[in-house]
N, CA and C of each residue as an Amber inpcrd file, in Angstrom:
protein
   690
 126.2130000 100.9320000 141.3660000 125.9480000  99.5450000 140.9510000
 126.2880000  99.3420000 139.4750000 125.9480000 100.3780000 138.6160000
 126.2640000 100.2640000 137.1980000 127.7700000 100.1720000 136.9980000
 128.5120000 101.0190000 137.7920000 129.9620000 100.9950000 137.6640000
 130.5190000  99.6230000 138.0570000 129.9500000  99.0300000 139.1160000
 130.3740000  97.7050000 139.5510000 130.0740000  96.6590000 138.4880000
 128.8750000  96.7530000 137.8800000 128.5180000  95.8040000 136.8270000
 129.4590000  95.9360000 135.6450000 129.7760000  97.1690000 135.2690000
 130.6950000  97.3950000 134.1560000 132.0670000  96.7820000 134.4450000
 132.4880000  96.8870000 135.6930000 133.7880000  96.3280000 136.0610000
 133.7880000  94.8070000 135.8880000 132.7050000  94.1590000 136.3260000
 132.6100000  92.7070000 136.1610000 132.5710000  92.3170000 134.6830000
 131.8270000  93.0680000 133.9030000 131.7340000  92.7770000 132.4710000
 133.0920000  92.9430000 131.8120000 133.8340000  93.9920000 132.2150000
 135.1530000  94.2160000 131.6350000 136.1080000  93.0750000 131.9810000
 136.0680000  92.6280000 133.2320000 136.9160000  91.5070000 133.6230000
 136.5650000  90.2480000 132.8400000 135.2680000  90.0070000 132.6470000
 134.8270000  88.8510000 131.8680000 135.3190000  88.9500000 130.4350000
 135.2010000  90.1420000 129.8570000 135.6340000  90.3350000 128.4730000
 137.1300000  90.0950000 128.3250000 137.9240000  90.6190000 129.2640000
 139.3740000  90.4220000 129.2020000 139.7370000  88.9490000 129.3620000
 139.0110000  88.2380000 130.2350000 139.2610000  86.8100000 130.4090000
 138.9580000  86.0430000 129.1320000 137.8500000  86.3720000 128.4910000
 137.4710000  85.6920000 127.2460000 138.5100000  85.9400000 126.1670000
 138.9860000  87.1820000 126.0500000 139.9960000  87.5010000 125.0370000
 141.2940000  86.7520000 125.3320000 141.6820000  86.6920000 126.6170000
 142.9010000  85.9660000 126.9880000 142.7880000  84.4950000 126.6110000
 141.6230000  83.9010000 126.8590000 141.4210000  82.5070000 126.4600000
 141.5200000  82.3440000 124.9560000 141.0780000  83.3520000 124.2260000
 141.1430000  83.2800000 122.7720000 142.5590000  83.2500000 122.2450000
 143.4890000  83.8550000 123.0030000 144.8880000  83.8690000 122.5760000
 145.6920000  82.7150000 123.1650000 145.1060000  81.9790000 124.0810000
 145.8300000  80.9160000 124.7800000 145.3060000  79.5610000 124.3290000
 146.1900000  78.7620000 123.7180000 145.8020000  77.4180000 123.2860000
 146.1590000  76.4180000 124.3720000 145.2570000  75.5150000 124.7240000
 145.5870000  74.4940000 125.7140000 146.6820000  73.5790000 125.1870000
 147.5480000  73.0630000 126.0620000 148.6470000  72.2200000 125.6020000
 148.1400000  70.9030000 125.0220000 148.9150000  70.3750000 124.0590000
 148.5800000  69.0690000 123.5000000 148.8290000  67.9930000 124.5520000
 148.0330000  66.9420000 124.5160000 148.1360000  65.8710000 125.4960000
 148.8120000  64.6540000 124.8810000 149.6710000  63.9960000 125.6700000
 150.2820000  62.7540000 125.2180000 149.2280000  61.6520000 125.2370000
 149.0370000  61.0200000 124.0980000 148.0250000  59.9720000 123.9610000
 148.7170000  58.6700000 123.5620000 148.4950000  57.6210000 124.3330000
 149.0490000  56.3180000 123.9800000 148.2200000  55.7160000 122.8520000
 148.8680000  55.4620000 121.7230000 148.1620000  54.9270000 120.5590000
 148.5270000  53.4680000 120.2860000 149.5250000  52.9580000 120.9950000
 149.9190000  51.5640000 120.7640000 150.7080000  51.0580000 121.9640000
 150.4230000  49.8050000 122.3560000 151.2420000  49.1170000 123.3520000
 151.1730000  47.6230000 123.0840000 152.3210000  46.9650000 123.1730000
 152.3530000  45.5150000 122.9880000 153.4400000  44.9270000 123.8840000
 153.0270000  44.0370000 124.7890000 153.9940000  43.3070000 125.6100000
 154.1900000  41.8810000 125.0920000 153.5730000  41.5810000 123.9470000
 153.7480000  40.3170000 123.2410000 153.3440000  39.1020000 124.0780000
 152.4020000  39.3580000 124.9800000 151.8180000  38.2630000 125.7470000
 150.6000000  37.6770000 125.0360000 150.0840000  38.4010000 124.0400000
 148.9010000  37.9490000 123.3200000 149.2410000  36.9290000 122.2510000
 148.3290000  36.7950000 121.3080000 148.4650000  35.7910000 120.2580000
 149.0650000  36.4020000 119.0020000 150.1510000  35.8100000 118.5180000
 150.7480000  36.2220000 117.2490000 149.9290000  35.6160000 116.1070000
 150.0120000  36.1330000 114.8610000 150.9140000  37.2070000 114.4310000
 150.3580000  38.5910000 114.7270000 151.2560000  39.5750000 114.6670000
 150.8880000  40.9730000 114.8220000 151.1430000  41.6570000 113.4870000
 150.0550000  41.9890000 112.8030000 150.1550000  42.4690000 111.4220000
 150.8870000  43.7960000 111.3010000 150.9590000  44.5600000 112.3840000
 151.6270000  45.8630000 112.3240000 153.1540000  45.7350000 112.2420000
 153.6680000  44.5330000 112.4990000 155.1100000  44.2860000 112.4310000
 155.4500000  43.5620000 111.1360000 156.4900000  44.0130000 110.4600000
 156.8660000  43.3900000 109.1880000 157.5220000  42.0330000 109.3900000
 158.1220000  41.8130000 110.5410000 158.7650000  40.5290000 110.8380000
 158.7190000  40.2980000 112.3370000 158.6060000  39.0300000 112.7040000
 158.6440000  38.6860000 114.1180000 157.3430000  38.1020000 114.6170000
 157.4720000  37.1810000 115.5440000 156.3460000  36.5800000 116.2380000
 156.6940000  36.4650000 117.7060000 155.9620000  35.6260000 118.4180000
 156.2040000  35.4900000 119.8560000 157.4370000  34.6220000 120.1050000
 158.3960000  35.1950000 120.8240000 159.5700000  34.4570000 121.2770000
 159.5290000  34.3910000 122.8000000 160.2290000  33.4240000 123.3690000
 160.2140000  33.2300000 124.8190000 161.6330000  33.0470000 125.3270000
 162.0090000  33.8260000 126.3390000 163.3340000  33.6960000 126.9380000
 163.3830000  32.4560000 127.8320000 164.5750000  31.9690000 128.1700000
 164.6680000  30.8400000 129.1030000 164.0100000  31.1220000 130.4520000
 163.9260000  32.3960000 130.8490000 163.2830000  32.7380000 132.1210000
 161.7720000  32.8830000 131.9910000 161.2400000  32.7410000 130.7590000
 159.7960000  32.7320000 130.5700000 159.1710000  34.0260000 130.0900000
 159.9540000  35.0400000 129.7610000 159.3850000  36.2860000 129.2490000
 159.0870000  36.1540000 127.7580000 157.9820000  36.7400000 127.3470000
 157.6390000  36.7650000 125.9280000 158.0960000  38.0820000 125.3170000
 158.5760000  38.0040000 124.0740000 159.0570000  39.1940000 123.3810000
 158.9340000  38.9790000 121.8820000 159.2710000  40.0050000 121.0980000
 159.1490000  39.9230000 119.6400000 160.4590000  39.4510000 119.0220000
 160.3560000  38.4490000 118.1370000 161.5200000  37.9600000 117.4130000
 161.0950000  36.9490000 116.3680000 162.0080000  36.6120000 115.4720000
 161.7020000  35.6190000 114.4430000 162.0700000  34.2040000 114.8910000
 163.0040000  34.0880000 115.8100000 163.3730000  32.7920000 116.3760000
 162.6380000  32.6180000 117.6970000 162.1310000  31.4240000 117.9510000
 161.2750000  31.1860000 119.1160000 161.9860000  31.4020000 120.4460000
 163.3150000  31.3000000 120.4440000 164.0720000  31.4750000 121.6900000
 165.0070000  32.6750000 121.6460000 165.6220000  32.8990000 120.5020000
 166.6900000  33.8990000 120.4350000 166.2660000  35.2290000 119.8140000
 165.0670000  35.3190000 119.2850000 164.5920000  36.5990000 118.7590000
 165.0770000  36.8860000 117.3550000 165.7330000  38.0350000 117.1840000
 166.2260000  38.4670000 115.8740000 167.7400000  38.3040000 115.7860000
 168.2170000  38.0910000 114.5440000 169.6450000  38.1280000 114.2560000
 169.9650000  39.3700000 113.4420000 170.6690000  39.1820000 112.3230000
 170.9590000  40.2890000 111.4010000 169.7170000  40.5590000 110.5570000
 168.7320000  41.1540000 111.1690000 167.4190000  41.3180000 110.5430000
 166.8630000  42.7100000 110.8140000 165.8230000  43.0360000 110.0430000
 165.0860000  44.2910000 110.2130000 163.6240000  43.9750000 110.4690000
 163.0180000  44.6870000 111.3980000 161.5680000  44.6350000 111.5560000
 161.0510000  46.0600000 111.5970000 159.8910000  46.2790000 110.9910000
 159.3140000  47.6230000 110.8800000 157.9370000  47.6270000 111.5260000
 157.7090000  48.5850000 112.4030000 156.3970000  48.7950000 113.0160000
 155.6800000  49.8840000 112.2340000 154.4640000  49.5800000 111.7520000
 153.6710000  50.5420000 110.9830000 152.3210000  50.7390000 111.6550000
 151.9840000  51.9920000 111.9290000 150.7030000  52.3460000 112.5450000
 150.0110000  53.3850000 111.6900000 148.7310000  53.1610000 111.3950000
 147.9590000  54.0920000 110.5770000 146.7590000  54.6070000 111.3710000
 146.1250000  55.6460000 110.8300000 144.9180000  56.1810000 111.4550000
 145.1570000  56.8510000 112.7910000 146.3270000  57.4250000 112.9910000
 146.6410000  58.0840000 114.2570000 145.9350000  59.4330000 114.3470000
 145.6530000  59.9120000 115.5630000 145.0730000  61.2530000 115.6980000
 146.0650000  62.3110000 115.2160000 145.5610000  63.4850000 114.8690000
 146.4360000  64.5680000 114.4270000 147.4880000  64.8570000 115.4940000
 148.7370000  64.9800000 115.0630000 149.8210000  65.1940000 116.0140000
 151.0150000  65.8110000 115.3030000 151.9540000  66.3220000 116.0960000
 153.1890000  66.9010000 115.5560000 154.4270000  66.2350000 116.1430000
 154.2340000  65.3000000 117.0460000 155.3590000  64.6580000 117.7250000
 154.9740000  63.2470000 118.1370000 155.9450000  62.3570000 118.0910000
 155.7150000  60.9720000 118.5130000 156.8360000  60.5240000 119.4390000
 156.5020000  59.6160000 120.3490000 157.4920000  59.0080000 121.2440000
 157.3430000  57.4950000 121.1690000 158.4400000  56.8110000 120.8910000
 158.4620000  55.3460000 120.8480000 159.3680000  54.8590000 121.9770000
 158.8030000  54.0580000 122.8750000 159.5460000  53.5260000 124.0210000
 159.4670000  51.9990000 124.0010000 160.5230000  51.3420000 124.4720000
 160.5220000  49.8780000 124.4420000 161.6820000  49.3330000 125.2700000
 161.5830000  48.0440000 125.5770000 162.6980000  47.3050000 126.1710000
 163.4500000  46.6130000 125.0410000 164.7550000  46.7670000 125.0500000
 165.6080000  46.1060000 124.0630000 166.3860000  44.9990000 124.7550000
 166.2320000  43.7780000 124.2390000 166.9790000  42.6410000 124.7660000
 168.2490000  42.4610000 123.9250000 169.3930000  42.5120000 124.5660000
 170.6760000  42.2110000 123.9250000 171.1290000  40.8670000 124.4800000
 171.2380000  39.8880000 123.5950000 171.3430000  38.4950000 124.0340000
 172.6960000  37.8850000 123.6550000 173.3840000  37.4020000 124.6520000
 174.6200000  36.6250000 124.5590000 175.8230000  37.4490000 124.0960000
 176.6580000  36.9540000 123.2170000 178.0450000  37.4340000 123.1230000
 178.2600000  38.6300000 122.1880000 177.4460000  39.6810000 122.3480000
 177.6840000  40.8980000 121.5580000 179.0720000  41.4570000 121.9020000
 179.7500000  41.9690000 120.8630000 181.1370000  42.4050000 121.0220000
 181.3390000  43.9100000 120.8700000 180.2510000  44.6700000 120.8000000
 180.4160000  46.1100000 120.6350000 181.2380000  46.4260000 119.4010000
 182.2130000  47.3440000 119.5560000 183.1020000  47.6310000 118.4310000
 184.4940000  47.0450000 118.6610000 184.5200000  45.8680000 119.2830000
 185.7730000  45.1520000 119.4550000 186.4040000  44.8970000 118.0870000
 187.6760000  45.2610000 117.9510000 188.3390000  45.1910000 116.6460000
 188.4640000  43.7620000 116.1320000 188.5180000  42.7930000 117.0200000
 188.7080000  41.4030000 116.5980000 187.3970000  40.6910000 116.2910000
 186.3110000  41.0270000 117.0210000 185.0650000  40.2730000 116.8930000
 183.8790000  41.1160000 116.4150000 183.9460000  42.4310000 116.5760000
 182.8280000  43.3050000 116.1940000 182.9400000  43.7090000 114.7360000
 182.2060000  44.6880000 114.2740000 181.3960000  45.5670000 115.1020000
 179.9400000  45.0970000 115.0680000 179.2860000  45.0910000 116.2600000
 177.9120000  44.6080000 116.3630000 176.9720000  45.8070000 116.4800000
 176.3030000  46.1060000 115.3730000 175.4650000  47.3050000 115.2880000
 174.0070000  47.0020000 115.6260000 173.3480000  48.0390000 116.1680000
 171.8920000  48.0310000 116.3360000 171.3850000  49.4230000 116.0040000
 170.1750000  49.5060000 115.4010000 169.6880000  50.8010000 114.9200000
 168.1820000  50.9550000 115.0910000 167.7820000  52.2110000 115.3240000
 166.3730000  52.6250000 115.3580000 166.2350000  53.8180000 114.4270000
 165.1850000  53.8070000 113.5770000 164.9860000  54.9490000 112.6840000
 163.5190000  55.1080000 112.3000000 162.9190000  56.2800000 112.5840000
 161.5800000  56.5670000 112.0590000 161.6800000  56.9000000 110.5760000
 160.6810000  56.5140000 109.8130000 160.6880000  56.7950000 108.3770000
 160.7840000  58.3000000 108.1450000 161.7780000  58.7080000 107.3580000
 161.9740000  60.1210000 107.0770000 162.6730000  60.8850000 108.1770000
 163.0760000  60.1950000 109.2560000 163.7150000  60.8540000 110.3940000
 165.1570000  60.4300000 110.5690000 165.7620000  60.9000000 111.6400000
 167.1660000  60.6240000 111.9170000 167.3500000  59.2140000 112.4790000
 168.4260000  58.5900000 112.0840000 168.7500000  57.2490000 112.5670000
 169.5700000  57.3300000 113.8520000 169.2480000  56.4590000 114.8110000
 170.0940000  56.2560000 115.9850000 170.7840000  54.9100000 115.7990000
 172.0580000  54.9650000 115.4710000 172.8420000  53.7550000 115.2110000
 173.9150000  53.6370000 116.2840000 173.9580000  52.4980000 116.9520000
 174.8770000  52.3410000 118.0640000 175.4010000  50.9090000 118.0990000
 176.2000000  50.6020000 119.1100000 176.6950000  49.2400000 119.3060000
 176.4900000  48.8420000 120.7630000 176.4030000  47.5340000 120.9900000
 176.2730000  46.9930000 122.3430000 177.3310000  45.9100000 122.5550000
 177.8020000  45.8240000 123.7890000 178.7830000  44.8050000 124.1280000
 178.3950000  44.0560000 125.3890000 178.5590000  42.7490000 125.3640000
 178.3970000  41.9090000 126.5570000 179.6880000  41.1350000 126.8040000
 180.1330000  40.3940000 125.7870000 181.3220000  39.5620000 125.9430000
 182.5950000  40.3960000 125.9000000 182.6990000  41.2440000 124.9140000
 183.8930000  42.0490000 124.7250000 183.4820000  43.4600000 124.3430000
 183.8620000  44.4280000 125.1690000 183.5530000  45.8240000 124.8680000
 184.6330000  46.4080000 123.9950000 184.6140000  47.7030000 123.8050000
 183.6400000  48.6480000 124.3480000 182.3920000  48.7280000 123.4760000
 181.4030000  49.4910000 123.9520000 180.1910000  49.7290000 123.1690000
 179.9660000  51.2320000 123.0420000 179.1150000  51.6260000 122.0890000
 178.7960000  53.0460000 121.8940000 177.6400000  53.5060000 122.7680000
 176.6360000  52.6560000 122.9740000 175.4690000  53.0480000 123.7580000
 175.9100000  53.4900000 125.1520000 175.3330000  54.5850000 125.6900000
 174.0750000  55.2510000 125.2940000 174.1960000  56.3370000 124.2320000
 175.3450000  56.4520000 123.6010000 175.5290000  57.4320000 122.5310000
 175.5480000  56.7290000 121.1790000 175.4130000  57.4840000 120.0980000
 175.5290000  56.8760000 118.7750000 176.9670000  56.4090000 118.5110000
 177.0990000  55.4610000 117.6040000 178.4080000  55.0150000 117.1330000
 179.1190000  56.1890000 116.4580000 180.4240000  56.4130000 116.7090000
 181.4030000  55.5210000 117.3280000 181.8300000  55.9160000 118.7430000
 180.9180000  56.3940000 119.5830000 181.2640000  56.6990000 120.9720000
 181.8100000  55.4530000 121.6690000 182.5020000  55.6550000 122.7710000
 183.2270000  54.5650000 123.4220000 182.8650000  54.5050000 124.9050000
 182.1690000  53.4200000 125.3130000 181.8060000  53.2060000 126.7140000
 182.0570000  51.7420000 127.0690000 182.1840000  51.4290000 128.3630000
 182.3520000  50.0230000 128.7550000 181.1330000  49.1800000 128.3660000
 181.3550000  47.9060000 128.1620000 180.2540000  46.9860000 127.8550000
 179.1950000  47.0540000 128.9460000 177.9380000  46.9380000 128.5300000
 176.7460000  46.9330000 129.3940000 176.4310000  48.3000000 130.0030000
 177.0770000  49.3620000 129.5770000 176.7590000  50.6900000 130.1050000
 175.2890000  51.0130000 129.8690000 174.5860000  51.4100000 130.9240000
 173.1900000  51.8200000 130.7950000 172.1730000  50.7040000 130.8590000
 172.5930000  49.4730000 131.0530000 171.6130000  48.3870000 131.1120000
 170.7400000  48.5340000 132.3550000 169.4610000  48.1440000 132.2220000
 168.5250000  48.1930000 133.3430000 168.4150000  46.8540000 134.0700000
 168.6820000  45.7660000 133.3500000 168.6690000  44.4390000 133.9650000
 169.8880000  43.6650000 133.4830000 170.4720000  42.9100000 134.3960000
 171.7140000  42.1920000 134.1170000 171.4760000  40.6860000 134.2480000
 171.6250000  39.9690000 133.1330000 171.4630000  38.5110000 133.1280000
 170.1360000  38.0770000 133.7420000 169.0680000  38.7840000 133.3890000
 167.7450000  38.4870000 133.9470000 166.9010000  37.5990000 133.0410000
 167.3630000  37.3440000 131.8180000 166.5430000  36.6270000 130.8380000
 166.8390000  35.1320000 130.7970000 167.9170000  34.7080000 131.4350000
 168.1900000  33.2790000 131.5450000 169.0830000  32.6850000 130.4830000
 169.7090000  33.5100000 129.6380000 170.5820000  32.9690000 128.5970000
 171.9750000  32.6730000 129.1570000 172.5640000  31.5610000 128.6900000
 173.9410000  31.2480000 129.0330000 174.8810000  31.9440000 128.0600000
 176.1520000  31.5140000 128.0420000 177.1330000  32.0120000 127.0760000
 177.1990000  33.5390000 127.1050000 177.6960000  34.0870000 128.1820000
 177.8750000  35.5250000 128.4360000 176.6080000  36.2230000 128.9090000
 175.4770000  35.5770000 128.9320000 174.2890000  36.1830000 129.5240000
 173.5500000  37.1470000 128.6170000 172.9810000  38.1970000 129.2130000
 172.1070000  39.1020000 128.4640000 171.9880000  40.4340000 129.1960000
 171.5070000  41.4390000 128.4760000 171.2320000  42.7700000 129.0360000
 169.8640000  43.2290000 128.5680000 169.1580000  43.9570000 129.4390000
 167.9040000  44.6040000 129.0680000 168.1080000  46.1120000 129.1770000
 167.7890000  46.8170000 128.0920000 167.8760000  48.2740000 128.0470000
 166.4790000  48.8480000 127.8500000 166.2200000  49.9790000 128.4550000
 164.9590000  50.6980000 128.2520000 165.2530000  51.9440000 127.4240000
 164.7400000  51.9600000 126.2000000 165.0120000  53.0460000 125.2670000
 163.7530000  53.8390000 124.9830000 163.9230000  55.1180000 124.6960000
 162.7970000  55.9860000 124.3470000 163.2870000  57.0490000 123.3760000
 162.5460000  57.2390000 122.2870000 162.8960000  58.2230000 121.2700000
 161.6960000  59.1230000 121.0000000 161.9120000  60.4280000 121.0460000
 160.8760000  61.4110000 120.7400000 161.3180000  62.2150000 119.5290000
 160.4140000  62.4080000 118.5660000 160.7940000  63.0690000 117.3240000
 159.5840000  63.7500000 116.7020000 159.8540000  64.7770000 115.8940000
 158.7880000  65.4590000 115.1690000 158.1570000  64.4870000 114.1820000
 156.8190000  64.5130000 114.1290000 156.1480000  63.5320000 113.2730000
 154.6970000  63.9220000 113.0640000 154.1510000  63.5440000 111.9220000
 152.7200000  63.6840000 111.6490000 152.3070000  62.5660000 110.6980000
 151.0080000  62.2860000 110.6590000 150.5010000  61.2580000 109.7520000
 150.7320000  59.8480000 110.2680000 150.8090000  58.8900000 109.3220000
 151.0500000  57.4940000 109.6800000 152.4910000  57.3120000 110.1600000
 152.7020000  56.2740000 110.9610000 154.0140000  56.0520000 111.5750000
 154.6260000  54.7570000 111.0700000 155.9060000  54.8170000 110.7140000
 156.6770000  53.6230000 110.3780000 158.0670000  53.7860000 110.9790000
 158.4540000  52.8570000 111.8310000 159.7810000  52.9050000 112.4520000
 160.4620000  51.5570000 112.2580000 161.7490000  51.6000000 111.9690000
 162.4930000  50.3700000 111.7210000 163.5010000  50.1150000 112.8370000
 163.7070000  48.8300000 113.1030000 164.6790000  48.3530000 114.0830000
 165.5360000  47.3090000 113.3590000 166.8520000  47.4050000 113.4520000
 167.6640000  46.3990000 112.7800000 168.9940000  46.2000000 113.4920000
 169.6280000  45.0860000 113.1870000 170.9700000  44.8020000 113.6810000
 171.8050000  44.2590000 112.5330000 173.1230000  44.4610000 112.6230000
 174.0460000  43.9790000 111.5940000 175.3900000  43.6810000 112.2400000
 176.1300000  42.7880000 111.5980000 177.4580000  42.4330000 112.0880000
 177.4670000  41.3270000 113.1210000 176.2810000  40.7530000 113.4120000
 176.2030000  39.7150000 114.4380000 176.6510000  38.3620000 113.8930000
 177.1130000  37.5050000 114.7860000 177.3840000  36.1200000 114.4360000
 176.0570000  35.3550000 114.4200000 176.1020000  34.0270000 114.3710000
 174.8770000  33.2330000 114.2700000 173.8840000  33.5620000 115.3730000
 172.5950000  33.3530000 115.0870000 171.5390000  33.7970000 115.9960000
 171.5990000  33.1010000 117.3520000 172.1700000  31.9050000 117.4300000
 172.3040000  31.2540000 118.7320000 173.5220000  31.7660000 119.4980000
 174.2650000  32.6700000 118.8800000 175.4590000  33.2630000 119.4930000
 175.1990000  34.7180000 119.8960000 174.6260000  35.4910000 118.9750000
 174.3420000  36.9140000 119.2150000 172.9730000  37.2390000 118.6320000
 172.0800000  37.7670000 119.4600000 170.7310000  38.0740000 118.9770000
 170.1320000  39.2020000 119.8040000 168.8990000  39.5700000 119.4730000
 168.2400000  40.6840000 120.1640000 166.7300000  40.5340000 120.0360000
 165.9890000  41.3070000 120.8190000 164.5320000  41.2730000 120.7520000
 163.9290000  42.5410000 121.3200000 162.6220000  42.6950000 121.1300000
 161.8820000  43.8690000 121.5920000 160.7550000  43.4390000 122.5200000
 160.4880000  44.2670000 123.5280000 159.3960000  43.9870000 124.4500000
 158.8130000  45.3070000 124.9440000 157.5590000  45.2450000 125.3860000
 156.8750000  46.4090000 125.9790000 156.9900000  47.6550000 125.0980000
 156.6120000  47.4920000 123.8460000 156.7030000  48.6000000 122.8870000
 155.4980000  49.5200000 123.0620000 155.7770000  50.7990000 123.2740000
 154.7170000  51.7910000 123.4770000 154.9410000  52.9660000 122.5450000
 153.8490000  53.4510000 121.9330000 153.8970000  54.6340000 121.0680000
 152.9100000  55.6620000 121.6010000 153.3820000  56.8870000 121.7670000
 152.5400000  58.0010000 122.1870000 152.6770000  59.1350000 121.1850000
 151.6060000  59.8760000 120.9850000 151.6490000  61.0790000 120.1550000
 151.0660000  62.2360000 120.9500000 151.4860000  63.4450000 120.5880000
 150.9350000  64.6280000 121.2570000 149.6920000  65.0730000 120.4970000
 148.6010000  64.3790000 120.7240000 147.3560000  64.6750000 120.0160000
 147.0160000  66.1510000 120.1760000 146.7650000  66.8190000 119.0640000
 146.5120000  68.2540000 119.0780000 145.2770000  68.5660000 119.9010000
 145.3870000  69.5570000 120.7810000 144.2410000  69.9890000 121.5790000
 143.2320000  70.7150000 120.7020000 141.9720000  70.6870000 121.1110000
 140.9200000  71.3770000 120.3570000 141.1010000  72.8780000 120.5250000
 141.2830000  73.6370000 119.4370000 141.5020000  75.0730000 119.5670000
 140.2540000  75.7950000 120.0410000 140.4590000  76.8800000 120.7820000
 139.3390000  77.7100000 121.2140000 138.8250000  78.4850000 120.0040000
 137.5310000  78.4630000 119.7260000 137.0070000  79.0870000 118.5080000
 137.2240000  80.5940000 118.4890000 137.4150000  81.1180000 117.2750000
 137.6170000  82.5560000 117.1080000 136.4050000  83.3460000 117.5680000
 135.2250000  82.7190000 117.5430000 134.0050000  83.4210000 117.9610000
 134.0830000  83.8460000 119.4220000 134.8730000  83.1010000 120.2310000
 135.0180000  83.4730000 121.6320000 135.7730000  84.7870000 121.7570000
 136.8100000  84.9510000 120.9360000 137.5570000  86.2100000 120.9250000
 136.6580000  87.3610000 120.4890000 135.8370000  87.1330000 119.4700000
 134.9320000  88.1790000 118.9870000 133.9100000  88.5480000 120.0530000
 133.4690000  87.5440000 120.8230000 132.5100000  87.8120000 121.8960000
 133.1250000  88.7370000 122.9410000 134.3840000  88.4550000 123.3250000
 135.0500000  89.3040000 124.3000000 135.2490000  90.7090000 123.7910000
 135.6360000  90.8450000 122.5300000 135.8070000  92.1760000 121.9440000
 134.4900000  92.9290000 121.9220000 133.4030000  92.2090000 121.6490000
 132.0840000  92.8430000 121.6240000 131.6810000  93.3600000 122.9890000
 132.0260000  92.6040000 124.0440000 131.7140000  93.0700000 125.3950000
 132.4410000  94.3630000 125.7120000 133.7150000  94.4440000 125.3460000
 134.4630000  95.6770000 125.5920000 133.8690000  96.8460000 124.8150000
 133.4480000  96.5960000 123.5880000 132.8560000  97.6550000 122.7670000
 131.5410000  98.1270000 123.3830000 130.7710000  97.1600000 123.9290000
 129.4990000  97.5110000 124.5560000 129.7200000  98.3980000 125.7780000
 130.7630000  98.0930000 126.5550000 131.0690000  98.9230000 127.7170000
 131.4060000 100.3430000 127.2940000 132.1840000 100.4560000 126.2050000
 132.5430000 101.7830000 125.7090000 131.3300000 102.5720000 125.2660000
 130.3820000 101.9240000 124.6050000 129.1700000 102.6140000 124.1430000
 128.3470000 103.0780000 125.3280000 128.2370000 102.2140000 126.3550000
 127.4460000 102.5840000 127.5320000 128.0710000 103.7710000 128.2500000
 129.4070000 103.8070000 128.3000000 130.0630000 104.9260000 128.9760000
 129.8340000 106.2430000 128.2360000 129.8550000 106.1870000 126.9170000
 129.5940000 107.4040000 126.1410000 128.1880000 107.9130000 126.3790000
 127.2590000 106.9710000 126.5870000 125.8610000 107.3630000 126.7620000
 125.5580000 107.8670000 128.1520000 126.5080000 107.6720000 129.0850000
 126.2410000 108.0920000 130.4650000 126.4390000 109.6030000 130.6340000
C-alpha cells in the first residue's frame, strides 16, 4: 500500500511540475467593436461621423453619403489589457469610380498603418483597373479582385465594392491605427468608408505561480526521503 501511495504521489508531483513549465495560451479578447449604428460622435476616431449609403447602411465617414475622400482618420484605444499582438478587422467600402493604378486616371491609393508598425498601402479599381489589392502596391490584379460584395451599397456611377480586411501585428500598450486615401477625385466621384470595425488583442494568460513548481519538487524530495528511511 505504501508503494502504491508513493506512486500516486510521484505522479501528482510530476503533473504539478509539468504544469509549472507549461503556460496556458493567450486568449483573443475583443476590446472594441463599432458598426456605426449608434449615435455619433465617436471620440476614439480622429475624423468621421455617421454616414449612410443609398441602400441604408450606416458607416464611418466625414460626408453624410459618400464617407471619406482624400482624408485620414485615426482610431485610438487606451487602457487595453496586457497583450503582445493585436488584430484589426473591418469592412472597407470602395465607392464609385476608383481607377486603381490606371495610368490616365489613377493612381488611387488606400492605406492602413498601426502606429510604429508596417504600412499596408494598396490601390483599388472599379471603373478602370488594374488594382494592387489584395497585395500591396504596385502589384497588378483586375479591378474588384477580392471584393466580398458587388454593387450592394446602392451607389450609381460605376457602383461600389465591399472588402473585408483583417490585419494582425505585434503590439503592446495603447493602440493607434490610421486609415487614409490619396489620389482620389472629388468625393462625389471617388470615396470610401469603414464599417464593422473590430479590434482584438491576445490578452496575456495568468501565469502559473512558481510556488506550484516548488510544491511539486518538494513532493519528489519527500518521496526520496521516505525511501531512504525504509
